[in-house]
KETIKE-256751 format. One record per residue: x, y, z of N, C-alpha, C, CB in turn. Coordinates in steps of 0.05 Angstrom, whole numbers, plus 5000, padded with zeros to 4 digits. Glycine has a CB too. Example, Ala and Ser with C-alpha at 12.3 -4.5 7.8 and 13.67 -1.06 7.14 Angstrom:
526448865156524649105156526449345156522649115181;525749555142527349795143525850015157528249885114;
//
This chain:
473685718317471385538317472185258327470185508289;474585168320475484908330475784908360478084818316;476885128370477185148399474485158413478885388407;472585298401469985318413468585048413468285518398;468884888391467684628391468884438412467884508363;471584458415472884278434472184348463475884288430;471684598469471084678496468084708502472484928503;466384658482463484668485462684948494462584468505;463985148485463185428491462485568466465485578507;460685768467460085928444462586078434457886128450;462586118408464986238396465486518406464686248366;463486658416463786928425464586958454461387078420;465086748469465786758496468586868499465586488510;469286978523471987078527474086858523472287198555;473486608531475486398528476086348498474486138541;473986348482474386308453475986548441471786278439;475386788450476887018440479787008447475687278452;480386918472483186888481484586668465483286828511;483186448459484386238443484986338415482485998442;483186488403483686608377486086788377481286748367;486286958398488587138400491186978403488287328424;491186758418493586598421494386468394493086378442;492386368380492986248354494086458335490386128342;492986698336494086918318496986978325492387168320;497586988351500387038359502286818350500587078390;501286568352502886348343503486358313501586078350;501386428298501786458269503786688262499086508255;503586908277505387128273508287048280504487378289;508486908302511186818310512386618290511086688338;510686448280511686248260512586398235509486048253;510986588226511786738202514386888207509586938194;514687008231517187148237519586968237516887288263;519186728249521486528249522186428222520786298267;520186388204520886308177522386538162518286238162;521686788168523087008156525987008166521787278163;526386958192529086938202530686718189529086898233;529386488186530786258173531486328144528986008173;529586458130530186538102532486738101527686658089;532486928119534687128120537386988125534187338141;537486798144539986658149540886498125539586478173;538986378111539686218087540786388065537186068077;539486618060540486798040543186918047538487038035;543486988073546087098082548286888079545887188111;547786648087549886438086550686378057548986188099;548686368039549186318011550786547999546586277996;549986798006551387027995554287038005549987288004;554786968030557586968040559286768024557586898070;558186528019559686318005560186397976558186048007;558086497963558286557935559986807930555586587922;560086987949561687227946564587177951560687447965;565286947961568086877966569486827939568386637984;571886917934573286867909573386567903576086977909;573186497878572986207870575486057880572786187840;577786187881580186047890580085967919582486217885;578386107935578086047963575585877968577986297979;573585917951570985777955571185487947568785917940;572685417927572785147916575385007924572485147886;576285047948578784937956578784637956579585047984;576584517965576484217967576484087939574084127983;575484237919575384117892578184087880573684287874;579984257889582684247879583983967884584384467890;582883827904583983567911583783377888582683457936;581383377875580983177854580683297826578483007860;581483557823581483687797584383687786580383967799;584583617761587183627748587783907737587383417725;589983937724590684207714588784317693593484207702;587384137678585484227658582584197666585984067632;582084177692579384157702578183877699577684347687;579883677695578883407693579583257718579983267667;578283027723578882877748581682777749576982647751;582782777773585482667776585482367771586482737804;587582277760587781987755590381877767587781927725;592082047777594581957789594682047818597082067773;596081887834596281957862593781887878596982247866;593582007902591281947919589982207927592181797944;587282197931585882427941586882507969582882367942;587782307984588582348011591482428014588182108027;592882477991595482597992595382878003596882587965;593083007998592583278009591083258035591083447988;591483448052590083448078587283588075591683598099;586583678052584083818049581683628047584083998024;582083408034579883218030579683028054580283058004;577483038068577082868092574982658089576383048116;573882628065571782438060572882158054569982528038;570981978050571781708043572281678014569581508052;573581468005573881427975571181417961575481167970;569181307974566581297961565481587957564581137978;565981757976565182037973566582167949565682197998;569182117946570582217923569582107897573482167925;568781847898567681717873565081847865567281417878;563381917884560882047878561282317867559082057903;563182467877563582747869565282777844564882907891;566682567836568482587813566982667787569782317808;564582557780563282647756562582937754560782487752;562483067777561783357778564083537772560483427804;566483437772568783617771569183757744571183457778;568183647722568583777696567284047695567483597674;564984077708563584337708563884487735560684297702;565984407750566184517777566484827776568584397791;568284927760568885207761566485377752571285267743;564685267736562485427726559985387744561785357698;559385147752556685097764556784967791555184927746;558984827798558884677822558784847847561284487824;559985087846559885267869556985337876561485517864;555485417855552585477859551085227866551485617834;551585017851549984767857550484667885550684567836;552984667893553584557920552384737942556584547924;552484997938551385177958548385137961551985477951;546985147939544085117941543284837948542685207915;544884637939544284367946544584317976546084177931;546784427988547184418017544884558032549884528025;543984778021541784928033539284758034541285188019;538684628012536384448011536684218031535884337983;539084108033539483888053538983988081542383778050;539884238087539484348114536584378120540984608117;535084488100532184528104530784258108530984668080;531584058092530383788095531083668122531383608073;533583708131534383608157532783738180537383648162;532383998178530784138198527884038199530784428194;526683998175523983898174523683618185522883908145;525583438178525483168188525883158218527582988173;527783308228528283318257525883418272530783488263;524583628262522183738275519983528276521283988261;519583378255517483168254518182928271517083078225;520782888278521582658294521482708324524382578286;520582948332520382998361518482798374519483288366;519082718399517282518412514482628417518582428438;512582458411509782538415508982488444507882378396;506982628455505582848441507083108444502782878453;506683288425507883558425505683758426509783598401;506283988438504284198440503884328412505084408460;501784478410501184618385503384818379498484748386;504284958400506485148396508985018385507085298422;509684788397512084648387511784558358512684418405;509384448352508884348325509084578304506084218324;508284818312508385038292511085168290506385248301;512585168312515085328312517585158310515185488337;517384888312519784718314521384728288518984428319;519984718265521484708239523084958234519484658216;521885198235523585438229525785478250521885688228;525285408275527385428295529585238289526185378324;528984988282531084788276532684878252529784518271;531484978231532985058208534785298214530985138185;533785488230535385728237537785638254533685928253;537385458273539685368290541685218273538685188313;540785058254542584918237544285108220541084718218;542985308209544485508193546485668209542485698179;545985698235547885838252550185668262546385968275;549885408261551785228273554385218256550584938275;556585168270559185158257559384928238561385138278;558384678244558584468224557184528198557384208235;554784648198553384708174554884928158550484798180;555785128172557285348159559785238145557985568179;561085038158563384908146562684728123564884748167;560284608124559384428102558784578077557084268111;558384838078557684988054560084998035556785268061;562384948044564684938026564584678009567384948042;564884697983564684457966566484227975565184527937;565483997976566983757984566383658012569783827982;564983818029564383728056561483618056564583968076;561283368065558683228063557583168091558982968047;558083338110557283278138554283278142558483478156;552783428126549883438129548483188118548783688115;549583088096548182858083547982608100549682798057;550182518114549882278130547782308152552482208142;547682538165545682578186542882568175546082848200;542382688151539782678139538982398131539682868115;540882248119540381968111539581798135542781858096;541081828157540481668181537681738192542581698202;537081998194534482078204532281968186534282378206;532581978160530581868142530381568146531281938113;532581428148532481138151531381048177535281028147;531881198199530981118225528181228233532981198246;527481458223525081598233522881638213525881858244;523481618187521481698167520781468149522581928150;522781338137522181118118520980878132524781038103;518780768121517380548134518680278129514480548125;519480228104520579968098523279928110520779938068;523779688122526279628135528679628115526179368150;528179508092530379488073531279768063529579318048;529279938057529880208048531280368071527380358039;530280348095531480488117534380388122529880448142;534780128121537480028125539380108102537479728126;538380128078540080208056540880498059538580178029;539080668069539880948074541980968096537381118082;541680818117543780818138546380718127542880648162;546380508111548780398100550180598081548280148085;548580748065549680948048550981178064547481068030;549681248087550881448104553481348116548981528127;553581088123556080968134558280968113555580688144;557680938087559680948067560881228064558480868040;559381438072560481708072561881778098558181908067;560981658121562181708147562181438162560481918163;564381288161564381008170563380958198567080908168;563781138217562881088244559881088247563981288263;558481178226555581158226554580868226554381308201;556380688219555780398220554980308248558080228210;555480478268554680428295551580418298555780638314;550180518278547280508279546180228272546080708259;547880058260546979788255546379638280549079638239;547979638302547179518327544679638339549379538347;544279898335541880028345539379908331541980328341;539579888305537279768290536879478298537779788260;538979328302538779048309537479018337541578908309;538379178356537379148384534479258387539179288403;533579418369530779518370528879358353530679808362;529779118344527978938329527978978300525278968339;529479158289529579208260532079068248529679508254;532178798251534478648243534878648213534278368254;532778648198533078658169534278918160530278618155;533479138173534579398167537579398174533179618182;538279278197541179268204542779118184541479138232;541678888174543078738154543378888128541778478148;541279028120541479188095543479418098538679308088;543679538122545579748127548479648123545279868155;549079418135551779308132552379228103552079058151;550379108090550779028062551179268044548378858052;549679478048549979718031552679848036547679918037;553479868061556079978067558279818053556579978098;558179548055560179378042560179418012559679088049;557779428000557679457971558879727962554779437961;558279937976559280197968562380207972557980427985;563380087993566180087998567679927977566879978026;566579697970567779527949567779667922566379257947;565579807916565479947890567580167889562680067886;567980307912570080517913572780397910569880677939;573180157922575780017920576379937891575879777939;574279837878574679757850575379987832572179617840;574080217837574580447819577080607828572180627819;577680617854579880777864581380617885578781047877;582880417876584180237896586380377913585480007881;587880557900589980697915588780877937591680857896;586681027930585381197949584181037972583281367936;582880817965581680647986583780538005580180417973;585980447994588180348011589280568030590380227995;589680798018590781028034588881108056591381268016;586281118050584281208069584181018093581581238056;583780758087583380568109585980518125582380308098;588280538112590680508127591080748146593080488108;590480988136590681218153588881198177590081478138;586381098173584581078195585380858214581781028185;586280638204587080418222589480498238587680168206;591180668226593580768241592880988260595680858221;590481088259589581298278590381578269590781248304;591281608244592081868234589682018223594281848213;588381898203585982028192586682248173584282128214;585282278151585782498132584782758144584482438105;585882978133584883238142586883388158582383208157;589183278165591083418181592083248204589883668192;593883358221594983208243592783128262597083378259;593082888274590882778291590582938317591482488298;592683088326592483238350591683528345595083238365;590783588321589883858314587383918330589283878284;586984168337584684248353582084198338584784538360;582184188311579784138296578783848298580184208267;580583668306579783388309578483348337582283198306;575883358338574483338364573483058368572083538364;575482868369574882588375576382518400575582398352;575782288411577182198435580182158429575981938446;580782048406583582008398585082278397583681878370;583882478385585182748385585482858413583582928368;583482828430583582928457585882798473580982888472;586182538471588382398485591082498475588082098481;591382538449593882638438594482918448593882628408;592483088450592883358460593583368490590383528455;592683158504593383138533596183038537591382958547;597682968516600482888518600882588517601482988543;598782428513599182148511599982068483596581998519;601381848480602281758454603181468456604581938442;603581348433604581078432602480868440606981058449;603480638449601680418456599680488479603180168464;600580658498598880738520596380888509600380908540;596881078491594681228480592881058463595681468463;594080878447592480698430590680518447594280538412;591880398468590380218485588180368500592180078505;588780608510586680758524584480848505587980998538;585180928481583181008461581380778454584481118436;582480538449580880308442579080228465582680078434;580180238490578580158513576280348518580280138538;576880608520574780808525572880828501576081078530;573880798476572080808453570180578453573780798428;571180328460569280098460567280138482570879838465;568080228506566180268527564080478520567680358552;564980698507563080908499561180808478564581148488;562080648459560380538439558180348451561980378418;559080178469557179988481555180138498558679778498;556080318515554280468533552480648517555880638553;553580778496551880958479549680808465553581098459;550280568454548280408440546180308460549480178425;546980228484545080138504543180358511546480028528;544280598516542580828523540680898499544281068531;541780888475540080948452537880748449541880958427;538380488454536280288452534080348472537480008456;534880428496532880488517531180728509534280548543;532380928498530781168490529081108465532681408484;530080938447528480858424525980708433530180698404;526280518451523980368461522080548477524880138479;523180768488521480958503519981148485523181118522;520481128458519081298440520481558433516381378451;522981588442524581828436526681748415525981938462;525781708391527481608369529581818361525881518345;528782068360530682278353532882288373529282548351;532282258399534382258420536182018417533082268447;534981788410536581548406538581588383534781308400;537681708361539581768339541781958348537981898315;540982168364542982358373545082228391541682588388;544182058409546081918428547981738412544481758449;546981588393548681418377550581588360546981238359;549681798349551481978333553582098350549882198320;552982178375554982288393557082068400553682398419;556181818404558081608408559981568383556681348414;558781608359560381588335562481818334558581598310;561782048343563682268345566082198362562382528356;565482078385567582018405569481798394566381928431;568381588382570081348376571481378349568381108375;570881578333572281608308575181698312570781808290;577081588297579881688299580081978292581681518281;578482078274578582358266575782458262580382398241;574882658277572282778274572683078270570482718299;572283168245572683448238570083598242573683478210;570283858239568084038246565483978231568784318241;565683918206563183868190561883598197563783878161;563183438214562083178222560883178250564182968220;560583418262559783438290556783498293561283658303;555283478271552483558271550783388290551383558243;551683148296550082968313549583088341551582698317;551483238351551183358377548883548378553783498386;548383688356546183888356543483758359546284048330;543183508350540683368353540083288381540683118336;542183288398541783208426540183408443544383168439;539583648432537883838446535083728449537884108431;534383518435531683398438531383268465531183198416;533583198478533283068505532583278526535982938512;531083178546530283348568531783268593527183328573;533083468606534683418629533783608651537683458623;533283498675532583658698529583638705533383938693;529083668730526283658740524983928740526183528767;526484138745525384408746525184518717527084588763;523184688714522884818687525184988681520284978687;526385118701528685298696531185138688529285468720;531384888697533684718690533584618661533984488709;531184608649530984508622532484658602527984498614;533184908608534485078588537585038588533885368593;538584898608541484888611542784728589542284768639;541884478585543084308565542784418537541884028566;540384508528540184628501541884878498537284698495;541985048519543685288517546585208514543285468541;547585008530550384928528550984818501550984718550;549284658489549784538463549784758442547584328456;547884948443547885158423550285338425545285328427;551285388449553685548452556085408441554185618481;556285148446558584998437558584968406558684718450;556184938395555984888366555785138349553584718361;555485368361555285618345557385818350552585738350;558885798372560885988380563685858382560186138406;565786008377568485898382568885828411570586098373;570585638416571085548444572185768461572985308444;573585958449574786178464572586358476576586348447;570186358465567986508476566786368500565886558455;566886108500565485958521567085948547564885678512;569685918545571385898569573586108567572585608572;574486218590576586418589579286298582576786568616;581086468574583786388565585586348590584986588545;585086138605586686068628587985798624584886068654;590585778631591985538627590685288640594785558637;589485338663588185118677585785008662587285198704;584485178646582085098631582685018602580085318631;585185028593585784958565585084678558588684998560;585584468576584684198568581684168564585584008589;580184328579577184318575576384478550575784428599;577584708546576884878524577684748497578185148526;579984618496580884498472579284258464583784428474;577984128483576483878478573483918485577683648494;572484158482569784218492567684048477569184508489;567884028451565883888435565883588441566383938405;568183468443568283178448567383118476571183068444;567883298495566883258522563783278523567983468542;562683468508559783488506558583238493558883738491;559883138472558882898459559082658477560482848433;561282638493561582418512559382428533564382428525;558782668543556582698562553982598550556282978571;553382688526550782608514550682308508550382758488;552982188501552881898494552881718518555281838477;554181798540554681608562553781698589557481538562;553281948594552982028622550482188628555282188630;549582358609547382548616544782408621547082748593;543482448643540982308650538482438636540482298680;538082368611535682468597533182338610535882418567;531182498613528682388625527182208606526882628634;526281978616524481808599521681918599524481518610;520181838579517381938577515681848600516181848550;516481628613514881528636515281698661515581248642;517281868661517782038685515582248687520482188682;514582298712512482498716513482778709511482498744;516082818708517183088702517683128673519783128717;517182918656517682948627515883168615517382688613;513383158621511483348610510683568630508983208601;511183518656510283708676512583758696507783608691;514683918688516783968707515884148730519184108692;517484168750516784338773516684628762518984318796;514284758766513985018753515585238765510985098754;516085438750517585678759515585868772518985808735;516485988794514786178808515286458798515286158839;513186598792513386868782512087068801512086898754;513087308802511887518818509487628803513887738824;507687748818505287868806506188108788503287958827;504588168767505288398751505388658767503188428728;507188838760507589078775505489288767510389198770;504089418787502089608780503189888772500189638802;505589948781506690208777508290228751508490288801;507090148730508390148704506990368686508289868690;508490508670507090688651504990548635509190818633;502690668634500390528621500890468591497990708624;502390638578502790608549505090408543503390868536;506390308564508590108560507689848572511290208573;506689658556505689408567507989228576503989258546;507289048595509288858605509888658583508288718630;512388598579513188388561512888118574516088428551;512087908559511587648572514087508580509987478554;516387558567518787398573520187478599520687418550;520687738604522187798627520487838653523688048622;518487668657516987688682518787628705514587488682;518387758727520087728750519887448762519487938771;522087308763522187028773523187028802523986848755;521986868819522686858847524686628852520286828864;524686428836526386198841529286258834525485948825;531186108846533986138840534586028813535686008862;535886168795536586068768538685848769537486288749;538985698748540985488746543785618744540485308722;545485528762548185658764549785608739549685548788;549785368728551385318704550485488680551185018696;547885518677546885688656547685978660543785668654;547586068685548386348690551386388684547786418720;552986198691555886228686556386228656557485998699;555086048641555386038612554586298599553785808600;552286398607551286648594553086888602548386708603;554086878627555887098636558387098619556487068665;559486858615561986838600561586928571563086558601;559486828558558986898530558387198527556686728519;556887308546556287588545558787758547554387668568;560587678565563087828568564887798543564687738593;564887558531566387528506565287698484566287228497;562587718482561387898462562088188468558387858462;562188258494562888528502565688598494562588558533;567588408497570288448488570488488458572088218497;568988318444569088338414567988608404567488108402;565888708417564688958409566689188415561989018423;567889178438569889378444572189378424571089338472;572989138416575189118396574289208369576288838395;571889138361570889208335570389508332568289058329;570189648354569689938352572090088340569190048380;574489958340576790078327577589938302579090088347;575689808289576189668264577489398267577989838248;577289278290578289008294581188998303577988858270;582489238309585189238318585389398344587089358297;587289328361587489468387588389758384589289318405;589789818362590790088359589290248338593690078352;587190138327585690268306584290518316583690088293;584090718299582590958306584091148325579990888318;586691138325588191298345587791598340591191238343;587991678315587691968310584892068318588192028280;582791908311580091988318579691998348578091798306;580791798363580491788392581892018405581591518403;584292098395585692328407584192588401588592338396;582992608378581392838372578992868391580392838343;577692638396575492638415576492708443574092368416;578892618450579992698477580392998479582692558481;581293128458581593418458578893548461582993518433;576793438449574093548452573093528480572093408433;573593298493572693258521574193458539573192968530;576793488535578293668551577293958548581293658544;576594038523575594308519572994348533575194358488;571194148533568594178547569094198577566793938541;570894038588571494048616572694318624573293818625;574394428607575494688614573394898614577694768593;571494878595569295068595567495048620567595038570;567294798630565594758654567194798680564494478653;569894818678571494858701571894608717570295058718;571794368704572194118719574593958708569593948716;576494098695578793958684580893918706580094118660;580293738724581993688747583893448744580293648772;583693318721585193058718588193098721584592938690;589393308709592293338709593193388738593093568691;591893568752592693628780592493388798591093868791;590193248796589793008813591892788806586992898810;592292748780594192548772596992598782594292528741;597992838780600692898789600892908819601693168778;598792988833598892988862598992698873596393118873;597392518862597392248871599992108863594992098860;600992158839603492028830605792098848604092108802;605692338862607892418879607692308907607992708881;605592178915605192068941605091758939602592168955;607291628946607591338941605291168952610091248953;604591188978602391018988599791068975602091059018;599191328970596691388957596591288928596191698957;598791308914598991198887598590898887601691268874;599890758906599590468907596690388914601390358928;595390538931592590478938590790498914591590658961;590990718899589190758876589890578853589291058867;592390518849593090318829591890048835596190298826;592189958860590989708868587989708866591889638897;586789928874583789938873582889928844582790198887;584290068826583490068798583689798786585090268783;585789648791586289398778584889158791589189338777;584089178817583188948831580188938836584488938857;578889168839576089168848574089188825575689398866;574989238801573089268778571389028774574689338753;572588788774571188538771570488408797572788348753;572188438817571788288842569188378856574088338861;568588628857566188718871563588638857566289028874;563288678831560788588819560388288820560688668790;562588128816562287838817561587748845564787698807;562887858865562187788893559387858900564187918912;558488098892555788178898553687998884555388468889;554187938859552387748845552387478858553187718816;554687378868554687128881553187128907557587048887;553387338923551887358948548887368942552787598964;548087528923545287548916544187288905544787778896;545787148889544786888879544286698901546886778859;545986698921545586508943543386588962548186478958;543186838968541286918990538787068980542687099009;538887198956536587348946536187288917537087658951;535087058910534786988881533287198865533486728878;531087298876529487498861531087758856526887558875;532487848877534088088875536488038856535088178902;537487788856539687718838538787758809540587428842;536487668802535587698774535287998767532887548770;534188148786533888438781536588568777532288568804;538488508795541188628793542588538768542788548818;542388288761543688188737542588318712543487888735;539888348711538688478688539488778686535588458689;539688908709540489188709543389218699540189308737;545089038708547889058699548089008669549588848714;546588808659546788758630545688998614545188518624;543489108622542389338607543889588612539489378615;545589598632547489828636549789808616548589828664;550589568610552889528592552089578563553989248594;549589538555548789578527549289858517545889498524;548290068531548790338521551790408522547290548537;553290278541556190328542557490228516557390198566;556689988507557789878482557190068459556689598477;554790178458554090368437555990608438551090458439;556590698463558490928465561290858456558591018494;562190618462564890538452564990528422565590258463;562690448410562690418381562490698367560190248372;560890868378560391128365562391338372557591228373;563691318396565391538405567891418418563891718425;569791308402572291218413573791458425574091078392;574791428449575991648464578591558476573991748486;580691728472583291668485583191768513585591808469;583991598532584091688560586391878565584291438579;586392018587588592218592591392088590588192338619;591791848599594391728600595491668572594391468615;593691658551594491608524594291858506592891378512;594092088519594092338504596892458503592092548516;598192468480600892578479600892878484602192518451;603192968494603793258498602093378521603193408473;600593218537599093328559600393278586596293218559;602393108586603993068610602692898632604593328622;600792728625599592548645601492318651596892438635;601292218675602991988684601191748686604392058712;601991538672600591278673601591128698600891108647;600291158720601291048745600990748746599791168769;599290628730598790338731600790198713595990268723;601190298688602690148668605390268662601090138643;606090488674608690608669608690798646610690388666;611090878638611491078616610690948590614391178615;609191098574608290998548610091098525605391078542;610590938506612191008482610291108461613990768472;609891368459607991478440608891458411607391758447;611391388406612391358379611391098366615391368378;610490908382609490658372606490678366609890428392;605490568343602690588336600890418354602290508308;602090218368600390048385601290068414600689758376;601990308423602990348450600790298470604190628454;601590258495599590218516599489918524596890308507;599889868550599889588559597189458554600689568588;595089608556592389498553591789408525590289698562;593589478506593089388479593289078477595089508459;594488948496594588658495591988528503596788558514;590188688514587588578524585388638505586988688551;584688888501582488958485582689258477579788908499;580589378467580589648457581389848479577889718445;583589988474584590188494582990448492587490238489;581390488472579890728470576890708477580090828441;576290498492573490458502573390598529572690158505;573290868529573391018553570791168559575591218552;569191228539566691378543564291198535566591638525;562591128555562691188583564591008598559891178596;565191078623566990918640565390698653568491098660;565890448644564590228658565890168685564589978640;568390258689569590228715567790378735572390348716;567090628729565290778747562390678746565491078741;561490608721558790518719558190268735558090468690;559890068732559489818747559789868777561489608738;561590048785561890108814559390248824564390288818;558290438809555790568817553490368818555090798798;553390188799551389978800551589808826551589788776;553989738833554389578857553489738882557389498860;554189988883553390158905550390178907554590428904;548990218885546090248885544789978894545090328858;545889758884544689498891544989448921546089268876;547289518933547689488962545789658977550589548970;545389908968543490088982540689978980543690368970;539889868958537189778954536489528969536589738924;538389328970537689068980538289039010539188858965;539689229022540289199051539089419067543289179055;538689369093537589579111539689679131535289469126;541889549133543989639153545389879142545989409158;545490089158546590349149549490329142546090559170;551090179158553890169153554590009128555290039177;552889819120553289669095552689859072551489419094;550590029075549990219054552190419050547390359060;553390499073555690689071557990569056556590789099;558590319062560790179048560090149018561289899060;557590099013556790068984557190328969553889988982;556590558982556890808968559790908967555191028982;561490808985564290878984565690748959565690789009;564690528950565990388927565890558902564590118922;563590668893563690848870565291098875560890918861;565291198900566891438906569891378902566391528934;570891158913573691088910574291028881574390858928;572490888867572990828839573191078822570790648828;571391268827571591518812574191668817569291698820;575091658842577691788847579991628834578191808877;579791368833581891198822582191238792581390908828;579991248778580091268749581291538740577391228736;580791748756581992008750584892018758580292228763;585391918782588191938793590191778777588191848822;589291558766591191388750591391468721590291098751;589791668713589891768685588491598666592691798677;586591428675585291248657582591348647584790978671;581491568658578891668649578791968655576591528663;577192098639576392378644574092388664575692518617;573592618675571392658693568692608678571392938706;568492698654565992658639565592358632566092818613;567692198632567291908628565691788651569991768626;566291888676564691788699561791878697565991898725;561392128687558592218683557192038662558592508674;558591968641557391778622556791508634559191748598;558491408651557991158665555491178682560291068682;555191398697552791438713550291448696552991688729;550391578672548091578654547491298644548691768631;549491138639548890868630547490708652551490728622;548290748677546990608699544090688701548390658726;543590948699540791048701539090938677540691358700;540390918654538890798631538290508636540490828605;540190358647539690078653537490038674542189948663;537490198695535390178715532690248703536090368739;532690448686530090528674528990318656530490788658;530690188640529789968623528689738639532089878604;530089658660529089438677526389518690531089368699;526089768698523489858710521289838689523790138721;521889918665519789918644519089628636520690068619;521089458634520589188624519488998646523089068613;520389038671519588858692517988978714521988728703;517889248715516489378737518189428761514089208745;517089558781518689628805519789368819517089788825;522189388829523389158842521889068866526189218849;520589258881519389188907516989008905518689438921;515688988882513288828879514188538874511488928856;514088378895514988098893512887908904517588058908;510387978901508187798909508187558890505487938910;508387308900508387078882505887058867508886828898;506087008841503786968824502886678827504387028794;500586608817499586338819501186158801496586328811;501585908811502985708795500985578777504385508813;502085388761500385248742498385068756502085088723;498884998782496984828795494784988810498384648815;494785258806492785418818493385518846490285278819;495685438858496385528885498485748883497485288901;498585908904500686108905503285978913499986328925;505486108907508085988912508785978942510186138898;507286128959507986128987507185889002506786369000;505085748995504285509010501785388998503885579039;500885169008498585028997495985169001498384759008;495885369020493385509025493285769009493085579054;495185808992495186038974496086288988492486088964;497186279012498186519026501086489031496686549053;502386709036505286709040505886779068506586919021;507286599083507986659110509986889112509186409124;509587059132511387289137513387219158509787539144;514687429169516787389188515687269214518187659194;513287359223512187269248509887079243511287499264;509786949220507686749215505186869205507186589239;505087129201502587269191502487239161502587559200;500187299150499887299121499287569111497687099112;500087629087499787899077499587879047502088079085;498488089035498288089006500988138993496388298998;502988229009505588268998507388039006506788539007;509588008991511487788996513487899016512787688970;512987859042514787959063517087769067513187999089;518787849086521187689091520387419102522987829111;521287209089520686939097522386749080517686879094;522186499087523786299073522386189049524586069092;523786179027522786049003523185749006524186158977;521885588989522385298989525285218985520685168969;526885388971529685318966531485428988530585418939;530385549009531985639030532885929028534385469032;532086069007532886349003530686529015533286408974;531286779016529386969027528787189007530487099052;526387309009525587528992523887719009524087428967;523987969003522388159018521488378999523988279042;519588529008518588758993520588988996515788849002;520789148975522789358976521789598992523389448948;
//
């Protein structure tokens, strides 16, 4: 009824019906997201509470005496477990008498309430105006992301107060109306995390000078009170920080994601490192506050808080994992003019804040300086370099729209098109593709490893039993050719060298090269090929999990020759050179053959030159011969790989429709993507209802299949 009144149409019109259906979908999505958030909250609480008390309450041991009473001798910072300020220890000290009975539960549920409050406040602080969809879905999405983030998961351990300073600052800057109250909240947060005092210049420069004064006064009062009650701890804490050591462990530890820790890990030390840290830290603080002031005056107060918090991460002598939550707030910033580019920065932040660094970047020596300092580099980008769009930019609310192909007509009637995977004609963002590719492959490795119980040699007996089953089936079918082919190739030196090289070199080189060429020259075909490859790998992972299989080279007493890795010592439980990489029993289906067949099919589909198609089909043929000749797969493994490829192609066809339908759909401005007249130019300047060969605005080409 509200939609009908606003559009001056009767409630029974098709437009009103569509609006009602949209509202119903939004309500259903909101309910589903709240259920996801509730599940994550229950799961996180259960994980913490199910941990033995000796492991769950580790931080409390810092200030608990032998009889469960507060410590009165020594310093809290004599241990590396306590990373808070003396004021934080003063606040938590009264709780220690009942720690063993109630504090574990109280801290867990208290932290959970803080996370929920933080998500609600952050959702309400988004810059106006926001769409109805954002207003309905922002809060459950924010809470779910917070619960998945590494800083929040680390804060659930008693004694970590990383969530509270962020919440206090958001309340003081974005919610509380009175300047004195807001400044007091910021000052209290600074007493728990001293670098938060950087928000005082932000308040001063944005005209809230009384709030800035209250913040400094509150911080001073809390620090003095902690000094009066705990003088030894206060002296130890501030001396450690002034010396650049910081509580919580060695300053060059990987967990210290500050500029100081990054410089130490790069090999700098002494006066050079101190001078460089002070210079770069001061520059980052000044530049970060200036950028935050600009965004605050622009009406993006949440982004201003995030930028200042990221600057605080960088300039702190020690920034541990539970203190990194500021970076997660930076997803509120909008980067890029194209709609497809808007996903890059949020995706990068979410990956950095929810996954280990080893998942984001490969284990290469050249990339270790980046991987070890990934969080501080992201915080430095957010604080000083990333060009977030101002609200005055025409692209802030209306980015360059993404071009979609028309819906495919040749789809099974009972399988509706899903709204998310519509076929996109524009070239995707390269950085986002590389990030997703790396994370997907890391997940693929983890699933392969988990299929054997988390060890490279796990499930040996079961895998060898499955190998005997496969051999029996092949003997019944008359296709047990592995032994004869393996020994024949092993006796011919050049042939053995060729297949060994082909097996080890072309498995990744060909798919990556093919994806790179398609990305550059055929963006629409690239998306289709990438989706097909991903959906081909999914059933393969299910096969690795359900049916671990020993390849011929790792079957004892069968006499196979491992031509690639040499003679295997079957007396060792972890034999096999591949055990250093990942699960050696992920053989059924063979992704060596599956990915090769995928590459051949893609080449056949996207090109018209006969000789290129022949080369494309030769690759799966040579790969199939190589996996059998080197003793790394059974013949039925290749059949399983082919079945996985067919399943992937079928899923893409069902979800997105036939690849050949690439007629551009209408953009948001009512025009077709081909030109201002709504028609698409063809090869000879003609127009057609189909998207024929021609140049896209980005210089790429697309054609009908």
